[in-house]
Residue, then its C-alpha position, 0 to 999 in steps of 0.5 A: m473692727i473690719n465689720k464696723l468699718i463695713n457697716r459704716w460704709w453700708k450706712s453711708p448715702a449713695k450718690g444717684a442710688s436707685a432702690r430698684f437696683g440696690r444702693r451703690e457702696e464704694v468700699p476702699a482697700s483699707v476696708h476690704k483688704i484685697d491683696p493686689n498681688l493676687v490679681d492676674d496681670r493680664a486682667i489688669d492689662v485688659v482693664d487698663t486698655l479699656q479705661a485708657a480708651g475712655f470706657d469704664a472697666y472693672i474686674v467682676g464676679g467670682a474673681v472679686r469674691d475669691l479675692l475678698l476671701g484671700k484666694r487667688p482666682k482661677d479665672f478673671d472676668v472683666a465688665t465694661d460699658a464698651t460694646p462687644e464690637q468696641v472691645k474687639r477693636l482694642f485687642r489684637r486677639a479678641f473674639i466675640i462669642g455667644r448668641r444668648f449672651r454676646i461676650v468677648h474672649v481676649v486671648f493671651g499666649r498660645g497653646r496650652d499656656h494660653e489665658v482667656i480673659e472674658v469681657t462682658t458688656f453691662r447689660a440692661f435690667l429688663d422686665s420679662a413682660d416687655a421681652a419678645q415672647i417666643t413659643g419655642n426654644e433656641k433650636t426650634s425658633k432660630r429664625q424668630l431669634e435672629h434679629v431679637e435682642h431680648a426674648v423669653d420663652a413661655s416659662g419666662r426663660v431668657l433666650r436672648d439678653n443683649v441689651w446694654g445698660t448701666i453698671e447699676e442694672d448689670a449688678a441687679r441682673r447678676d445671680f448671687s450677691i457675692n458675684a455682683m461686685y466690681y473691683d478697680p485694680f487701680t483705685g483699689v475700690v470695690i463697688d457693691y450694690h447688693h451687700g455682697i461683702r456683707d454676705a461674704q463676711k456672713k458666708v451666705l450664698r444669696m440670690i439677688g431678687d426673687p429666687l423663683t423668678r430668677y430661676r425661671e429666667d435661667p434654670v441653670r442657676v440651680i446648678r450654679a448654686i450647687r456649684f458655688a455651695a460645693k466650692l465654698t462649703s469648706l469655707g463654711f458657706k451655706i445657701e440662704a433659706k429663701t434661695r434654697a426653698p424654690m430649687g426643687d420646684a425649679l428642676k422641671l424648668l431644666a427640661d427646656v434648657p438645651q442638652s448641650r448646655m446642660f452637658d457643659e454645666m455638668l462637666k463644670l460641676l465635676q471638674t472644678g476640683h469639688a466633685i465629691d463635695t458637689v455630690e454631697q451638696m446635691k444629697k443635702l439639698g435633696l436634688t439627687k434626681g431630676l437635674y440631668p440624667l448623667l448627674d443623677l447617675v453620678v450621685s447614684r453611683a458615687q459610692d462605686p469604688l471605681l467612680r469615687t476614686a476617679l472623682q477624688d483623683t480629679d479633685r486632686r489633679v485640679s488642686e495641683g493645677k494639672p489638666v483633667a479630661p472629661s472623657y476619662l471621668l465619663a469613661c469611669l462613670l459608664w464603665a459598669d454599663v459597658r462591662q455588664a453589656n459585654e458580659k451579657l453579650r458574651r453569654a448570649n453569643p459564646r461564638m461572638q468575637p470578644m472585640m465585637a462584643l465589646q464594641q456593641a457593649v460600648d454602643q449600648a452604653f452611648d445609646a443609653h446615656i450619652g446620645d447625640v450630645s457628645g457621643r459623635g464628637r471628640l469626647g465620645a471618640d476618646m471614651r471609646e478608645i479608652w474602653m477598647m484599649q483595655p483588652r489590649f493591655e492583656r496581650r503582652t507580646a513584643r509586637a502588641a505591646a510596642a504598638l500599644v504604647m505608641q497610641n496617642r491615648f495610651r496614657a489615658g487608657f493606662d490611667f484607666l487600667r491603673l484605676r481598675a487595678q486599684c479597685g481590684e478589677v484586674p491584678l495590680e501586677l498588670s498595671e505595674w508591668w505596663e508602667a515599667y514597660s512604658l518608662a523602659d528603654e528598648h533593651s529593657r522592654e525586650s527583656m521584660i517580654d522575654v521574662l514574661a514569655r518564659e513564665r508563660r512556657q513554665s505555666p501554660s495552664r495558668k488562668a487568664t488574668a483579664a476581664f476580656d479573655e481572647e481565644e487567640p492573640v490577634e492584633v487589634s487597631d483602635g477598636v476595629e474588628p480584626a480579621r481572624k487569621r486563616r488556617r493554612r490547609r496542609r496539602k495532601p501528598r500525591t501518590g508515591e510521595g511522602s509516606g508512599t500511601s495513596p489518597e484512597a488508603 
């Protein structure tokens, strides 16, 4: 019955419709069945404020897709005919961001509980042949791009797209049909230009326009297709054959995309709650190499116990609405490199202090896989701290343990230790001890240290349980190489003192 109603609406004439930009279909709530209770109040507030100011405004994109599927969207975007400057003036906390695409972030709340509603202005559908032709890219041609609103590079990739247009044009320049629908929460109408509702019913992920041309405009659409397919695979969605066919040929275009953007897109793939499905989707599409070096590494190591457990744990936390840290996941991904480099350094230089060897191993892992993208930022610092904390878990003395639990990144380091224990890399007893210690009061902690000390005295020759065995217990602070304690030299007794023997005796 619903399909018949939808088909009837598609066959109805559209006022002012243009074949070039699709045909406008206004589908009422009685047909699409969106539950208004699933719509975020803050998104409704943004739409209401814009409409009250005389502008057109709609909830748009993936939020509409999820609403049609009966799911509560995680994020809400709004599209409007107001310019970024006009949007900013209407809200107390609104910020214009971006250069390639200028958008507005309207912020509600503060701290961890804050919510961002992304507001975009309808963009014009422009022919790349009419755009400014830039010989370089975003970094090498900054001066050329300063006063340009629409520009492409030699391959046709869009470098600037800030020309405002109509809702019809805006729908035509969006990537997938199921993301090109506009929902008015007050009238309950969904505006559909490219059969998005039909594709949602058929569970098809279809590119609007010629797929290869759209991939040339923005090669990152290849990654977006993978992400959407992984997210919707549990609902039975598949990528349309015509959309899928040129994806392999489009891989080489990703080389021109800024590394910082590729890094962000990789994190989206792995942190949206469908990391395992993403890996399987890449294998299914034959895109296991050539997307991005770190992504290639994820696919090749997906069966590694430590990484696979980390990916599963990330998916679980996202499904439970808990935060996930990219530093933790990347630390799991590159841990094998750190361990191998550390072992090699220790074998080659037996006299090298263990913490110095570990630091050099970490540097090698960053040089090989991270480079300048984020290794010098906060994310890289967090990864280093997680790794450098691991040997410290093996020194369970009163002073060392008390200092370790006070570290800001203790929880991340401990979670990493627990993951290693689950995979058999370190004894499970070690992670259980630290979990109990971290939750205990001061008196209980002292008792735990005393019990451990007695066990050591009773078994002085027991084997070290750690992967990073220290020659002597020295205090370390966040990866900084400690100074080795000096041995106090015993003063020789003078003649007539002590035993009564002379120095020459």
